[in-house]
N, C-alpha and C positions, 0 to 999 in steps of 0.2 A: 280439671275444671268441669263442673256440671253444665250441660247445655240447657238453655232456657227456651222453651217453646215460643214460637212467634206470637201466638195468641196471648200467651201469658205476658210477654213483653209489652204488647200493645195495651193490654189491660192495665199494667203497671204504669206505663207512660200516661195513659188517659187519666188514671187516678191521681197521678202527680200533678198534671195540668189542672185538674178539677180542684184539688186541694190548694194549689198555688193561687188559683183565681179567687177562691173563697177567702184565703188568707189576705190577699191584696185588698179585697173589698172591705174586709173587717179592719185592716190596718189603716184604711183611709180615714177612719174616725177616731183613731187612737192618738193620744198626745196632741189633741186639738189646742190645748192651752199653749203649746209651744208656738203655734201659728200666731196666736195673740202676741206672745213675747217678741216674735220676729217683726210683726207689724209695728210694735212699739219701738223696737230698736231702729227700724227704718223710718221712724217719725210719721208713720201713716196714722196710727192711733195715738191720741193723747190720753194717757191713763187717768189724768185728772178729770177729763170730760167723759171718759168711758172706762170705768174701773173694770178690772178683769172679771170680777164676780158677775157684774151686769152683762158684760159681753158674753160670758159663758152661758148665762141664762138665755139670752137672745139667740145664741148660736144653737142651743138645743131646741128651743121652742119655735124659732122662726127661720134661721138661716139653713139649718139642715133640711127641714121640710121643703124649703124653696129649691135647694140643690137637687133634691130627689125629683121634683117636678122638672127641673132643667135637664136632668139625665134622661127622663122619660120623653119629654117633648122636644128637646133641642139637640143635645149631644151626650151620648153615653160614653164618650171617650175623654171627656173633660174631667180632670180630677177635682176633688173637693178644694184643694189648695188653689188650683187654677181658677175655680169658680169664685173663691173668696177674693182673689186678686182682681178679677173682673169687676166685682162689686165693692172694691176698695175696703174689704173687711168690714163692711157695714157702716162706714162713716163717710160724711161729705168730704170731698178732697180739699176744699178750701177752708172750711170752718172747723173741721174735725168733729162736728156734731154727729152723734149717733143717728143713723137713719131709722132706727126701729124704736125710738123713744117718743111716744105720742104726746099729745097735749095734756092728757090726763096725768102724765108723769112730769111734764115741764109746763105748768099752767101759764096761761096768757095773763098779761098785765091789763088787758082791756077785754070788754065783752065780745062775744062772737059777732054781734051785729056791728059794733064799732070796727072790728077787724075786717068784716065784709066791706064796709064803707071805705075804710082806708085802702084796701086792695083796689077797689074800683076807682078811687081818686088817684092813686099813685102809678098805676100800670098804664102802658101804652104799647103801640105796635112794635113788634120785634122783640119784646121782652121774653125772657126764657124763664119758665116755671119748673121748679123741681120740688116734688113733694117728698116729705119724710115718710117712708113706710106706707104706701098705698095699700089698703086692705079691703077696698070696696068689693073686689071680686074674689076674695079668699086668697089662698097662697099662690103667689106668682113665681116664675122661675128667675126673676131678677128683683133686686131690692129697690124700692122707691118708684117714682113715676115722674114723667116730664111732659111738658106741653109748651106751646108758643102762642103768643098773641099775633094772629094773622091780620089784625086791624086794631085800631084803638079800643074798640068795644067788644072784640070777640077773641075767644080762645079756640085753638085748633089742637086736636090730640088724637092719638091712637088710644082708645079708652081701655082696651083689654076686655076680658069677659068673653062674650060671644065673638068668635074670630071673624065672622062673615061681615063684610061691609062695615069695617070698624073705625074708619076715620070720621070723627065727629066735630062739629062746630057748636059752641055755646056762647051766649052772651057772657061777658066776664062776671057779671053778678050771679048768673045761674051757675057758672062753673065754680066760683069760689064757695058758693053756698053748698054745692054738692060735696065739696072737699074741706069744709070748715073744721071737721074733726081732726084733721091732720095739719101739720105745719107745711106751709107753702113758702119756699124761698124764691124771691124774684131777682133775676140777674139782667144786666143791661150793658150793651156795648156803648162806647162813648160817642160814636158817629151816628147821630139820629137819622140822617139821610140814608145811610147804609142799612140801618135797622128797618126803616120803612120799605126799602127795596127788598130786603129779605122777607119781610112780612107779606109783601105783595106776591113774591115768588111762592111762598108757602101756600097762600090763598089759591093761586091759579094752577098750582101743580099737585096739591094734595086735597083740594076741596071742590073748587068750581073753576073751570077754564076761563069763564067770563069774569071771574071775581065777584059774582053776584051771590044772592042768598040761596039760590037753588043749586043743590049739590049735583054734580054730574061726573065726579071722579069717585070711584069706589075701590077701596083698598082693604084687603084682609089683614087681620092681625096675625103675626107670626114672628118669633125670634129665631134668627139664624146668624151665621157669621158673615153673610154677604152684605157688607156695609153699604154698597152702592146699588143694591137691588131695591126698587121702589115698592114692589108688591110680591110677597107680604112685607109688612113693616111693623115696627114697634115704637113706643113712645119717644125715647131719647134718640133713636136712629132717625126718626122723622125730623126732629129738631136739628140734628147734625147735618142731614142732607139739605135742609132749608138754608142753612148758613153756608154749607160747602158749595152748593150750586147757585144759590141766590145771590152770592157776593161776586159772581163773575170771575174775573181773573185775579182778584185780590187774594192774597194769601191769608185769609181769615181763619181757616181751619187746618189742622194738621191732616195731611193726607196719609192715612193708614193703609191705603190699598183697599182691596175688596174684602179680604178675609180678616175681620176684626169685629169685636163687640164694643159698643159704647154704652155703658150702663149709666143710669141717671146720676149715680154718685160721682162719676168722673166726667160728666158732660162738659163742665166748664174748663177742664184740663185739655179738651180737644181744640180749644181756640189757641191760636199762635200769637206770640209777641204782643204788640200793642193793641191787638184786637181782643185780648182777654176781657171778659165781662166783669163788671163790679157788682157787688151785692147791694140791691136797693133796699131790701128789708125782708122780714119774715112775718107771715100773716097767718 
């Protein structure tokens, strides 16, 4: 048997590791269609609402770029399939509606102004807002957007974009006007007193300690797996925390521990039992 020099062996091993790594990275995006098929078989995706050809188009143009941002900014150890699961394969968990199909593809039955007026009329403190495919700040590392009404007339959110001091409050008319080009789903728990309590908690823990108009709480935007960390924060995590902590000892939210992501698409699934919110409407 011929002897192999140590240097040669190390070079061979290094080359093998390098080639294996490249192969794994390339394989990550092969047979993506099989992931769609798996989601259909698990009843996550309804093929009648989200045909495979449309999903594959959105996967290439929107999901994959969002995942690349996630790998760069959040976690480079999360696989593409794991990321798709976090984002429920790009569909709302309750309605199965695609997150990435905008109003231009599913037109409104009423005018934009009528939609704004209806939103302002119908919403109240504690309501949960989930937007289909928020694109105001370009490609994000998660799909969709979420916010909460911290009072009858105001919306509180982590807006995204510039990460510094990113928690913002808007009048609800201003907020829906800013987001009128995307679909906004409104959810509500049955207990109005509890909803008001949570709204007050959100107001005094994520915007102003006095509950006033002047902001004195400053939170940076950032997505990470620390679900119970207040700063940095992100859109659906803030809503989860508002209901988790703002409901006191009531078992309103599922306790996932600290290491977990709650994406907008699955936010309503984080509520437990009789506290699950119902859908008020789509605006």
